[in-house]
All heavy atoms as an XYZ file, in Angstrom:
657
protein
N      -1.992     11.314     26.356
C      -2.265     12.333     25.382
C      -2.769     11.647     24.117
O      -2.172     10.702     23.627
C      -0.989     13.114     25.056
C      -1.198     14.071     23.928
S       0.287     14.732     23.173
C       1.061     15.583     24.477
N      -3.866     12.125     23.578
C      -4.402     11.615     22.325
C      -4.090     12.595     21.212
O      -4.306     13.794     21.356
C      -5.920     11.442     22.406
C      -6.289     10.316     23.336
O      -5.511      9.390     23.522
N      -7.469     10.398     23.913
N      -3.591     12.068     20.130
C      -3.291     12.898     18.966
C      -4.356     12.622     17.924
O      -4.497     11.481     17.461
C      -1.887     12.603     18.417
C      -0.856     12.892     19.508
C      -1.618     13.401     17.156
C       0.547     12.501     19.145
N      -5.091     13.639     17.529
C      -6.211     13.452     16.620
C      -5.804     13.536     15.161
O      -6.450     12.965     14.305
C      -7.286     14.503     16.901
N      -4.745     14.230     14.848
C      -4.367     14.417     13.457
C      -2.895     14.090     13.283
O      -2.060     14.483     14.085
C      -4.638     15.864     13.028
C      -4.561     16.046     11.531
O      -4.671     15.038     10.804
O      -4.398     17.200     11.090
N      -2.591     13.385     12.224
C      -1.218     13.016     11.932
C      -0.595     14.056     11.016
O      -1.273     14.683     10.214
C      -1.189     11.644     11.254
O       0.112     11.334     10.863
N       0.707     14.234     11.118
C       1.404     15.167     10.244
C       1.627     14.580      8.860
O       1.904     15.279      7.914
C       2.748     15.539     10.859
C       2.624     16.303     12.151
C       3.975     16.602     12.755
O       5.000     16.358     12.107
O       4.002     17.090     13.889
N       1.512     13.283      8.747
C       1.759     12.596      7.489
C       0.456     12.455      6.719
O      -0.563     12.065      7.285
C       2.375     11.200      7.766
C       2.658     10.473      6.471
C       3.625     11.334      8.591
N       0.484     12.759      5.415
C      -0.722     12.687      4.600
C      -1.163     11.236      4.381
O      -2.346     10.941      4.384
C      -0.492     13.365      3.266
N      -0.219     10.324      4.197
C      -0.530      8.921      3.999
C      -0.087      8.119      5.207
O       0.963      8.377      5.787
C       0.198      8.374      2.770
C      -0.417      8.783      1.464
C       0.307      8.111      0.312
O       1.473      8.379      0.118
N      -0.378      7.256     -0.400
N      -0.877      7.127      5.581
C      -0.516      6.274      6.706
C       0.523      5.234      6.313
O       1.362      4.854      7.109
C      -1.754      5.552      7.233
C      -2.839      6.422      7.846
C      -4.045      5.567      8.176
C      -2.303      7.100      9.083
N       0.438      4.771      5.062
C       1.310      3.707      4.588
C       1.972      4.143      3.290
O       1.346      4.777      2.450
C       0.514      2.407      4.378
C       0.013      1.892      5.728
C       1.345      1.356      3.663
C      -0.818      0.652      5.647
N       3.238      3.781      3.134
C       3.984      4.075      1.919
C       4.264      2.748      1.222
O       4.724      1.792      1.849
C       5.306      4.790      2.245
C       5.006      6.129      2.925
C       6.135      4.998      0.985
C       6.228      6.786      3.508
N       3.999      2.679     -0.092
C       4.226      1.459     -0.874
C       5.469      1.620     -1.735
O       5.763      2.718     -2.219
C       3.015      1.166     -1.750
N       6.177      0.496     -1.907
C       7.366      0.457     -2.765
C       7.381     -0.881     -3.495
O       6.864     -1.860     -2.985
C       8.642      0.567     -1.943
C       8.784      1.849     -1.212
C      10.062      1.856     -0.422
N      10.134      3.095      0.345
C      10.811      3.243      1.447
N      11.484      2.235      1.933
N      10.829      4.384      2.071
N       8.022     -0.891     -4.658
C       8.238     -2.168     -5.337
C       9.666     -2.617     -5.078
O      10.571     -1.794     -4.952
C       8.001     -2.059     -6.847
O       8.838     -1.043     -7.383
C       6.549     -1.753     -7.151
N       9.847     -3.909     -4.987
C      11.185     -4.455     -4.780
C      11.238     -5.852     -5.370
O      10.224     -6.426     -5.733
C      11.556     -4.473     -3.302
S      10.583     -5.619     -2.330
N      12.415     -6.375     -5.477
C      12.593     -7.726     -5.983
C      13.392     -7.741     -7.267
O      13.873     -6.717     -7.749
N      13.507     -8.899     -7.840
C      14.349     -9.119     -9.011
C      13.503     -9.119    -10.280
O      12.526     -9.862    -10.382
C      15.077    -10.445     -8.853
S      16.197    -10.795    -10.190
N      13.871     -8.304    -11.255
C      13.149     -8.259    -12.530
C      13.339     -9.537    -13.331
O      12.415    -10.022    -13.963
C      13.624     -7.073    -13.372
C      12.946     -5.782    -12.995
O      11.900     -5.785    -12.380
N      13.563     -4.679    -13.359
N      14.553    -10.074    -13.334
C      14.863    -11.217    -14.171
C      14.091    -12.470    -13.759
O      13.691    -13.271    -14.583
C      16.370    -11.521    -14.162
C      17.211    -10.455    -14.851
C      17.478     -9.252    -13.964
O      17.410     -9.377    -12.725
O      17.727     -8.174    -14.521
N      13.897    -12.656    -12.478
C      13.235    -13.866    -11.995
C      11.721    -13.697    -11.856
O      11.042    -14.645    -11.499
C      13.829    -14.281    -10.642
C      15.322    -14.625    -10.660
C      15.806    -14.927     -9.256
C      15.583    -15.797    -11.587
N      11.219    -12.527    -12.129
C       9.782    -12.295    -12.014
C       9.281    -12.281    -10.585
O       8.137    -12.621    -10.319
N      10.122    -11.898     -9.672
C       9.755    -11.888     -8.246
C       9.536    -10.484     -7.721
O       9.840    -10.196     -6.569
C      10.834    -12.585     -7.427
C      10.952    -14.041     -7.741
C      11.962    -14.693     -6.858
N      12.087    -16.100     -7.192
C      13.028    -16.885     -6.751
N      13.937    -16.393     -5.926
N      13.073    -18.135     -7.093
N       9.030     -9.604     -8.545
C       8.720     -8.244     -8.087
C       7.517     -8.305     -7.164
O       6.598     -9.102     -7.361
C       8.402     -7.330     -9.273
C       9.474     -7.191    -10.309
C      10.635     -6.377     -9.923
N      10.288     -4.995     -9.668
C      11.113     -4.147     -9.078
N      12.299     -4.550     -8.714
N      10.763     -2.918     -8.854
N       7.514     -7.483     -6.144
C       6.384     -7.412     -5.227
C       6.288     -6.019     -4.641
O       7.199     -5.208     -4.760
C       6.493     -8.461     -4.130
C       7.702     -8.308     -3.239
C       7.736     -9.404     -2.200
C       8.954     -9.262     -1.323
N       8.969    -10.268     -0.262
N       5.166     -5.752     -4.018
C       4.928     -4.470     -3.372
C       5.136     -4.654     -1.876
O       4.620     -5.601     -1.280
C       3.501     -3.957     -3.654
C       3.235     -2.652     -2.935
C       3.280     -3.789     -5.155
N       5.916     -3.769     -1.280
C       6.118     -3.790      0.170
C       5.571     -2.497      0.755
O       5.465     -1.486      0.062
C       7.609     -3.938      0.539
O       8.335     -2.843     -0.005
C       8.170     -5.242      0.023
N       5.253     -2.540      2.030
C       4.635     -1.398      2.707
C       5.419     -1.025      3.955
O       5.948     -1.898      4.643
C       3.197     -1.728      3.108
C       2.328     -2.145      1.944
C       2.105     -3.477      1.671
C       1.754     -1.195      1.120
C       1.319     -3.867      0.600
C       0.967     -1.565      0.052
C       0.751     -2.904     -0.197
O      -0.022     -3.277     -1.260
N       5.419      0.269      4.249
C       5.979      0.794      5.493
C       4.976      1.758      6.094
O       4.345      2.530      5.372
C       7.288      1.555      5.241
C       8.417      0.652      4.853
O       8.484     -0.482      5.282
N       9.307      1.160      4.023
N       4.844      1.713      7.404
C       4.006      2.696      8.077
C       4.745      4.026      8.100
O       5.894      4.096      8.523
C       3.676      2.268      9.511
C       2.621      1.215      9.586
C       2.952     -0.109      9.808
C       1.299      1.552      9.429
C       1.989     -1.081      9.866
C       0.314      0.593      9.493
C       0.655     -0.741      9.712
N       4.092      5.079      7.640
C       4.700      6.403      7.639
C       4.715      6.990      9.047
O       5.602      7.755      9.396
C       3.948      7.328      6.680
N       3.732      6.628      9.848
C       3.616      7.140     11.207
C       3.419      5.953     12.153
O       2.292      5.586     12.463
C       2.431      8.101     11.288
C       2.422      8.922     12.554
O       3.394      8.837     13.330
O       1.440      9.659     12.768
N       4.495      5.326     12.608
C       4.357      4.081     13.374
C       3.685      4.236     14.736
O       3.258      3.247     15.311
C       5.797      3.612     13.540
C       6.623      4.837     13.394
C       5.870      5.740     12.455
N       3.564      5.441     15.241
C       2.977      5.629     16.562
C       1.488      5.317     16.583
O       0.940      4.960     17.606
C       3.212      7.059     17.055
C       4.671      7.380     17.150
C       5.271      8.255     16.262
C       5.466      6.785     18.118
C       6.626      8.544     16.335
C       6.817      7.054     18.202
C       7.386      7.932     17.305
O       8.712      8.205     17.368
N       0.818      5.456     15.442
C      -0.627      5.231     15.391
C      -0.977      3.915     14.697
O      -2.129      3.655     14.432
C      -1.319      6.390     14.685
C      -1.031      7.698     15.325
N      -1.490      8.024     16.582
C      -0.310      8.761     14.912
C      -1.058      9.231     16.897
N      -0.344      9.696     15.908
N       0.002      3.093     14.413
C      -0.238      1.836     13.712
C      -1.068      0.859     14.548
O      -1.770      0.020     14.007
C       1.084      1.199     13.310
N      -1.015      0.980     15.848
C      -1.755      0.070     16.708
C      -3.245      0.366     16.738
O      -4.035     -0.472     17.161
C      -1.193      0.116     18.130
C       0.254     -0.332     18.290
C       0.700     -0.112     19.727
C       0.400     -1.778     17.897
N      -3.650      1.537     16.298
C      -5.048      1.949     16.356
C      -5.822      1.600     15.091
O      -6.981      1.971     14.971
C      -5.137      3.453     16.587
S      -4.319      3.995     18.083
N      -5.222      0.902     14.158
C      -5.857      0.621     12.881
C      -6.421     -0.798     12.856
O      -5.797     -1.725     13.343
C      -4.845      0.776     11.739
C      -4.176      2.137     11.606
C      -3.090      2.087     10.548
C      -5.205      3.196     11.256
N      -7.603     -0.944     12.250
C      -8.131     -2.286     12.056
C      -7.823     -2.750     10.631
O      -7.185     -2.034      9.858
C      -9.624     -2.341     12.363
C     -10.462     -1.454     11.449
O      -9.877     -0.698     10.652
O     -11.692     -1.533     11.530
N      -8.245     -3.948     10.277
C      -7.915     -4.523      8.970
C      -8.402     -3.651      7.821
O      -7.704     -3.452      6.837
C      -8.526     -5.920      8.838
C      -7.834     -6.978      9.621
C      -8.499     -8.322      9.365
C      -7.904     -9.382     10.243
N      -8.529    -10.691     10.003
N      -9.618     -3.163      7.945
C     -10.204     -2.355      6.873
C      -9.409     -1.067      6.668
O      -9.129     -0.682      5.532
C     -11.662     -2.042      7.200
C     -12.396     -1.378      6.081
C     -13.872     -1.210      6.429
C     -14.609     -0.535      5.317
N     -16.027     -0.363      5.627
N      -9.015     -0.417      7.743
C      -8.220      0.810      7.638
C      -6.862      0.542      6.993
O      -6.387      1.329      6.183
C      -8.002      1.434      9.016
C      -9.275      1.989      9.616
O     -10.193      2.330      8.857
O      -9.339      2.079     10.862
N      -6.250     -0.570      7.348
C      -4.939     -0.907      6.786
C      -5.051     -1.203      5.296
O      -4.254     -0.724      4.493
C      -4.309     -2.090      7.544
C      -3.933     -1.655      8.963
C      -3.079     -2.621      6.811
C      -3.474     -2.766      9.854
N      -6.065     -1.972      4.911
C      -6.235     -2.291      3.494
C      -6.548     -1.035      2.692
O      -6.034     -0.849      1.581
C      -7.309     -3.375      3.303
C      -6.805     -4.690      3.889
C      -7.653     -3.553      1.825
C      -7.832     -5.806      3.909
N      -7.372     -0.154      3.236
C      -7.666      1.110      2.544
C      -6.412      1.963      2.393
O      -6.183      2.577      1.345
C      -8.748      1.888      3.284
C     -10.168      1.370      3.133
C     -11.105      2.129      4.066
C     -10.629      1.486      1.695
N      -5.570      1.994      3.422
C      -4.316      2.753      3.346
C      -3.354      2.119      2.341
O      -2.667      2.827      1.600
C      -3.670      2.837      4.725
N      -3.323      0.784      2.281
C      -2.485      0.106      1.294
C      -2.979      0.400     -0.120
O      -2.179      0.625     -1.029
C      -2.492     -1.406      1.534
C      -1.711     -1.842      2.728
C      -1.834     -3.331      2.979
O      -2.890     -3.929      2.760
N      -0.762     -3.920      3.449
N      -4.275      0.408     -0.307
C      -4.862      0.707     -1.611
C      -4.525      2.120     -2.053
O      -4.140      2.363     -3.199
C      -6.373      0.485     -1.552
C      -7.161      0.542     -2.835
C      -6.642     -0.484     -3.831
C      -8.624      0.293     -2.564
N      -4.620      3.062     -1.127
C      -4.268      4.457     -1.429
C      -2.782      4.582     -1.780
O      -2.410      5.277     -2.731
C      -4.599      5.341     -0.227
C      -4.288      6.798     -0.434
C      -4.557      7.632      0.810
O      -5.275      7.165      1.709
O      -4.029      8.748      0.881
N      -1.940      3.877     -1.041
C      -0.505      3.924     -1.310
C      -0.175      3.313     -2.673
O       0.668      3.831     -3.407
C       0.256      3.197     -0.203
N      -0.841      2.226     -3.023
C      -0.603      1.595     -4.325
C      -1.079      2.482     -5.474
O      -0.435      2.545     -6.522
C      -1.299      0.245     -4.400
S      -0.405     -1.064     -3.572
N      -2.205      3.148     -5.294
C      -2.687      4.043     -6.341
C      -1.732      5.215     -6.538
O      -1.497      5.651     -7.667
C      -4.096      4.521     -6.015
C      -5.129      3.417     -6.169
C      -6.502      3.782     -5.656
O      -6.647      4.834     -4.982
O      -7.439      3.000     -5.900
N      -1.146      5.705     -5.470
C      -0.135      6.754     -5.580
C       1.113      6.212     -6.264
O       1.697      6.874     -7.128
C       0.227      7.298     -4.184
O      -0.957      7.797     -3.560
C       1.252      8.410     -4.281
N       1.523      5.006     -5.902
C       2.694      4.381     -6.516
C       2.484      4.141     -8.004
O       3.407      4.306     -8.797
C       3.014      3.070     -5.802
C       4.222      2.277     -6.287
C       5.494      3.107     -6.118
C       4.324      0.974     -5.531
N       1.273      3.797     -8.397
C       0.971      3.544     -9.802
C       1.179      4.785    -10.659
O       1.609      4.694    -11.805
C      -0.455      3.022     -9.950
C      -0.882      2.549    -11.333
C       0.001      1.393    -11.792
C      -2.336      2.135    -11.318
N       0.912      5.953    -10.082
C       1.130      7.206    -10.816
C       2.600      7.395    -11.179
O       2.926      7.957    -12.212
C       0.690      8.411     -9.979
C      -0.774      8.521     -9.738
C      -1.050      9.736     -8.877
C      -2.441      9.742     -8.322
N      -2.653     10.878     -7.419
N       3.487      6.921    -10.310
C       4.912      7.159    -10.490
C       5.685      5.933    -10.993
O       6.896      6.002    -11.137
C       5.526      7.637     -9.169
C       4.911      8.921     -8.692
C       4.049      8.941     -7.600
C       5.155     10.113     -9.353
C       3.468     10.123     -7.169
C       4.585     11.295     -8.932
C       3.742     11.294     -7.841
O       3.166     12.457     -7.419
N       4.988      4.846    -11.267
C       5.668      3.648    -11.776
C       6.175      3.934    -13.184
O       5.412      4.282    -14.073
C       4.723      2.459    -11.772
N       7.466      3.772    -13.376
C       8.069      4.185    -14.640
C       8.160      3.065    -15.668
O       8.029      3.305    -16.849
C       9.467      4.751    -14.384
O      10.267      3.770    -13.759
N       8.374      1.838    -15.236
C       8.535      0.768    -16.216
C       7.386     -0.238    -16.131
O       6.653     -0.299    -15.158
C       9.889      0.077    -16.059
C      10.117     -0.458    -14.657
O       9.357     -0.092    -13.755
O      11.059     -1.233    -14.475
N       7.236     -1.018    -17.196
C       6.103     -1.923    -17.330
C       6.037     -3.001    -16.242
O       4.952     -3.260    -15.737
C       6.113     -2.541    -18.730
C       4.804     -3.208    -19.061
O       3.750     -2.612    -18.772
O       4.829     -4.333    -19.589
N       7.147     -3.656    -15.857
C       7.023     -4.678    -14.798
C       6.488     -4.106    -13.485
O       5.684     -4.748    -12.811
C       8.450     -5.204    -14.627
C       9.133     -4.903    -15.901
C       8.497     -3.639    -16.411
N       6.910     -2.903    -13.118
C       6.407     -2.288    -11.890
C       4.911     -1.992    -11.989
O       4.164     -2.215    -11.048
C       7.166     -0.998    -11.570
C       8.529     -1.267    -10.963
O       8.776     -2.412    -10.530
O       9.342     -0.330    -10.917
N       4.488     -1.484    -13.141
C       3.062     -1.182    -13.311
C       2.214     -2.440    -13.191
O       1.165     -2.426    -12.552
C       2.817     -0.517    -14.661
C       3.224      0.922    -14.706
C       2.841      1.553    -16.020
C       3.261      3.017    -16.013
N       2.843      3.718    -17.212
N       2.665     -3.531    -13.792
C       1.910     -4.785    -13.718
C       1.811     -5.291    -12.288
O       0.755     -5.758    -11.859
C       2.554     -5.838    -14.615
C       2.350     -5.580    -16.084
C       2.979     -6.668    -16.914
C       2.789     -6.370    -18.399
N       3.417     -7.395    -19.246
N       2.907     -5.204    -11.552
C       2.920     -5.667    -10.162
C       1.978     -4.816     -9.308
O       1.203     -5.348     -8.508
C       4.357     -5.637     -9.592
C       4.364     -5.841     -8.092
C       5.214     -6.670    -10.283
N       2.012     -3.516     -9.504
C       1.164     -2.622     -8.713
C      -0.306     -2.814     -9.088
O      -1.179     -2.843     -8.216
C       1.605     -1.150     -8.880
C       0.654     -0.215     -8.163
C       3.016     -0.960     -8.353
N      -0.608     -2.976    -10.368
C      -1.990     -3.206    -10.785
C      -2.523     -4.522    -10.213
O      -3.677     -4.601     -9.793
C      -2.089     -3.206    -12.309
C      -1.934     -1.825    -12.905
C      -1.800     -1.831    -14.418
O      -1.599     -2.924    -15.018
O      -1.866     -0.746    -15.017
N      -1.687     -5.557    -10.185
C      -2.093     -6.831     -9.600
C      -2.354     -6.671     -8.103
O      -3.326     -7.199     -7.570
C      -1.012     -7.882     -9.836
C      -1.348     -9.231     -9.281
C      -0.224    -10.223     -9.500
C      -0.544    -11.536     -8.818
N       0.594    -12.437     -8.789
N      -1.503     -5.926     -7.425
C      -1.671     -5.689     -5.985
C      -2.963     -4.916     -5.709
O      -3.687     -5.223     -4.755
C      -0.463     -4.926     -5.436
C      -0.480     -4.723     -3.950
C      -0.136     -5.961     -3.144
O       0.356     -6.940     -3.706
O      -0.371     -5.922     -1.921
N      -3.266     -3.929     -6.540
C      -4.503     -3.160     -6.382
C      -5.715     -4.068     -6.541
O      -6.681     -3.990     -5.768
C      -4.540     -1.973     -7.368
C      -3.533     -0.904     -6.934
C      -5.941     -1.377     -7.471
C      -3.363      0.225     -7.927
N      -5.684     -4.950     -7.534
C      -6.789     -5.882     -7.739
C      -6.966     -6.805     -6.532
O      -8.101     -7.059     -6.096
C      -6.551     -6.699     -9.004
N      -5.870     -7.289     -5.969
C      -5.948     -8.156     -4.794
C      -6.479     -7.411     -3.571
O      -7.253     -7.958     -2.785
C      -4.581     -8.760     -4.500
C      -4.138     -9.777     -5.528
C      -2.730    -10.293     -5.298
O      -2.065     -9.859     -4.336
O      -2.290    -11.124     -6.109
N      -6.061     -6.156     -3.408
C      -6.549     -5.359     -2.275
C      -8.037     -5.060     -2.416
O      -8.776     -5.091     -1.427
C      -5.749     -4.059     -2.159
C      -4.314     -4.214     -1.674
C      -3.558     -2.904     -1.850
C      -4.278     -4.664     -0.231
N      -8.489     -4.782     -3.631
C      -9.929     -4.538     -3.849
C     -10.742     -5.799     -3.565
O     -11.836     -5.727     -3.011
C     -10.168     -4.030     -5.253
C      -9.711     -2.598     -5.414
C     -10.047     -2.039     -6.765
N      -9.623     -0.641     -6.829
C      -9.285     -0.022     -7.931
N      -9.341     -0.654     -9.095
N      -8.915      1.241     -7.904
N     -10.213     -6.947     -3.952
C     -10.897     -8.198     -3.662
C     -10.961     -8.430     -2.149
O     -11.989     -8.848     -1.614
C     -10.189     -9.365     -4.339
C     -10.905    -10.684     -4.142
S     -10.145    -12.068     -5.009
C      -8.595    -12.211     -4.150
N      -9.883     -8.122     -1.452
C      -9.883     -8.266      0.012
C     -10.902     -7.331      0.657
O     -11.583     -7.724      1.609
C      -8.491     -7.986      0.558
N     -11.031     -6.127      0.127
C     -12.048     -5.194      0.660
C     -13.449     -5.710      0.413
O     -14.324     -5.580      1.265
C     -11.887     -3.804      0.022
C     -10.770     -2.984      0.610
S     -10.961     -2.694      2.387
C     -12.476     -1.777      2.422
N     -13.680     -6.306     -0.766
C     -14.982     -6.876     -1.047
C     -15.321     -8.016     -0.088
O     -16.477     -8.175      0.323
C     -15.049     -7.387     -2.485
C     -15.065     -6.253     -3.505
O     -15.378     -5.107     -3.113
O     -14.786     -6.529     -4.691
N     -14.320     -8.791      0.272
C     -14.551     -9.895      1.203
C     -14.817     -9.415      2.634
O     -15.514    -10.081      3.389
C     -13.357    -10.857      1.189
C     -13.148    -11.626     -0.122
C     -11.860    -12.427     -0.060
C     -14.328    -12.545     -0.403
N     -14.248     -8.266      2.987
C     -14.460     -7.729      4.347
C     -15.828     -7.085      4.513
O     -16.341     -7.033      5.631
C     -13.380     -6.693      4.681
C     -12.026     -7.250      5.084
C     -11.051     -6.115      5.324
C     -12.148     -8.107      6.337
N     -16.390     -6.579      3.439
C     -17.678     -5.881      3.559
C     -18.833     -6.773      3.296
O     -18.789     -7.859      2.902
C     -17.745     -4.687      2.609
O     -17.522     -5.119      1.272
C     -16.745     -3.637      2.987
């Protein structure tokens, strides 16, 4: 059976984690719909990560989280430029 449409709006969900004091904050990702994770190529995954980070940036409440997410977005955009 092939499923053409997912019930989840985003393929990947981004979160920040780590220690504020040591400067080890980072962005982690989870697949929202793991059943279709095998059908994605690198470009699709990076685009989904970029979308998840942009959504996370809207809700980032404190400055360290915003900086980490903005840095991650810049790195993902650079990776997309290298793929194309």
